[in-house]
Each structure stands twice: as structure tokens, then as C-alpha cells.
N, C-alpha and C positions, 0 to 999 in steps of 0.2 A: 465698555461705555467710557467715553472721555468726559471726566467730571469737570474739566476746565471749561467746557462749553455748556454745562448744565444750567438751566434757567434758575434764577435765584428769586424767590418770591419776595425777598426783602430788598432787592435791588442794590446789593452790595457790590457795585462796580469797582474793581480794584483801581482803575485809572482815576475815577472820581474821588475815591478815598485817599489815594496818594496825593492828589492835588489839595485836598482838605488838610492832610497832614503837613504838607509844605507850608500852607498858610498858617497853621497852628504853630509851626516852628518859628516862623517870622514873628508872630505875636508873642511867643514865649520869651524872646529876647528882650522885649520891652515891657513885660508885665510887671507893674509896680508892687504887686503883692508878694513877690518872692525875692529871695536874696540873689546875688549875682551867680553864685554857684548853682543854685536850684534852677535859675533861668537857663543856664547853659546846659544843665543835665536834661531839662525838659526839651530844649531845642534839639539836643543830640538824639533823644528818644524819638521825637517826631520825624526827624530826618531818616533815622534807621527804619522806621515803619514805612515811610514814603518810598524808600528804596526797595524794601521788601515787596510792597504792593505794586510798584512799577515792574518788578520782575514777574509777578503773577500776571499782570496785564499783558506783558510781552508774551508770556507763555500762552495766554488765551488767544492771541492774535495768530499764532502759528497753527497751521493745520495739524491735526493729530495723525500720527503714523501708526498703522496697524500691521502686525505681522500675520499674514494670512497663510 
């Protein structure tokens, strides 16, 4: 069974979550409630998560290969 194509009852679409993380990264750079270092750390974290989720989304787009 290919778990990359498994239906998700919570609708955790990796592409959608990656887009949300990129938006959060942009906001993190201008958030006035954190110091400059914390803003940069938060931005870097969100970008890393977005890239990870984009890789997952790309894997889900590829057809699964099975060894028969």
C-alpha cells in the first residue's frame, strides 16, 4: 500500500501546508513581538518546514512503483 496517496481525514495537504509555512516565514521577519535573532530563527524554521512539505507534495504527485 502506498501511504503517500492515503486519504487524510484531517486534510493535511502538504502543498497547502507548505504555502502556509512560507506565509508564516514572511510574517515572522516583521513580527514586532520578537527580537531580530528570534525573528530570523522563526523564519528559517518555517522555510525549512515549507521545503520539507514541498518534497512530500512532490512525492505524492509521482506514481508509486511496485515490484511485482
